[in-house]
C-alpha positions in Angstrom: -10.3 -20.9 -25.8 -13.9 -19.5 -26.0 -14.4 -19.9 -22.2 -11.2 -18.1 -21.5 -12.3 -15.1 -23.7 -15.7 -15.0 -22.0 -14.1 -15.2 -18.5 -11.7 -12.4 -19.5 -14.6 -10.3 -20.8 -16.6 -10.9 -17.6 -13.7 -9.6 -15.5 -13.4 -6.5 -17.7 -17.2 -5.8 -17.3 -17.1 -6.3 -13.6 -14.1 -4.0 -13.3 -15.8 -1.4 -15.5 -18.9 -1.5 -13.3 -17.0 -1.4 -10.0 -14.4 1.2 -10.9 -16.7 4.2 -10.3 -17.7 2.9 -6.9 -14.1 2.3 -5.9 -13.0 5.8 -7.1 -15.9 7.3 -5.2 -15.1 5.4 -2.0 -11.5 6.3 -2.1 -12.0 10.0 -2.8 -14.6 10.2 0.0 -12.6 8.1 2.5 -10.2 10.8 3.7 -12.7 13.0 5.5 -13.9 10.0 7.5 -10.4 9.0 8.4 -9.8 12.5 9.6 -12.9 12.4 11.7 -11.8 9.1 13.1 -8.4 10.6 14.0 -10.1 13.6 15.7 -12.1 11.2 17.8 -9.1 9.2 18.7 -7.3 12.4 19.7 -10.2 13.4 21.9 -9.9 10.1 23.7 -6.1 10.6 24.2 -5.3 7.9 21.6 -2.7 10.1 19.9 -0.6 7.3 18.4 -3.8 5.9 16.7 -4.8 9.4 15.6 -1.4 10.0 14.0 -1.8 6.7 12.1 -5.3 7.7 10.9 -4.1 11.2 9.8 -1.3 9.6 7.8 -3.9 7.3 6.1 -6.1 10.3 5.2 -3.0 12.2 3.9 -1.9 9.2 1.8 -5.3 9.6 0.0 -5.3 13.4 -0.2 -1.8 14.8 0.5 -3.0 18.5 0.3 -5.7 18.1 3.0 -4.7 21.1 5.1 -7.1 20.3 8.0 -5.6 16.9 8.4 -2.0 18.3 8.3 -3.0 20.8 11.0 -4.6 18.2 13.2 -1.8 15.8 12.7 0.5 18.5 14.1 -1.7 18.8 17.2 -1.6 15.0 17.7 2.2 15.0 17.2 2.5 17.9 19.7 0.5 15.9 22.2 3.1 13.1 21.8 6.0 15.5 22.3 7.2 15.2 18.7 7.5 19.0 18.3 9.7 19.1 15.1 7.3 16.8 13.3 4.3 18.9 14.6 5.9 22.1 13.2 6.5 20.4 9.9 2.9 19.4 9.8 1.7 22.9 10.5 3.9 24.2 7.6 2.4 21.6 5.2 -1.1 22.8 6.3 -0.1 26.4 5.4 1.5 25.3 2.2 -1.7 23.6 1.1 -4.0 26.4 2.4 -2.1 29.7 3.0 -5.1 31.5 4.4 -5.8 28.7 7.0 -6.1 30.9 10.1 -6.1 28.0 12.6 -2.8 26.7 11.4 -1.3 30.2 11.7 -2.1 30.1 15.4 -0.3 26.8 16.0 
């Protein structure tokens, strides 16, 4: 019984120590995913870019730049209705986002 309690306590301590790192990593991951998606788009890897933008938006749903750039990638794929919806989400998240107004 004592070993079980010590093991359980060890898991709680490790979790408490790792949690700030995990939160930091997750909250700082979305800009890197967005940069990856931009690079993929530059190399005409639009399908991959769309997937990366979706991952970034799963972490930070109100990331206007990612919505806008997702719209560009979807436009490149000919998925115009989805592109327009992405532009609208960008403007909903950031109404003064001039770049999205031009798309």
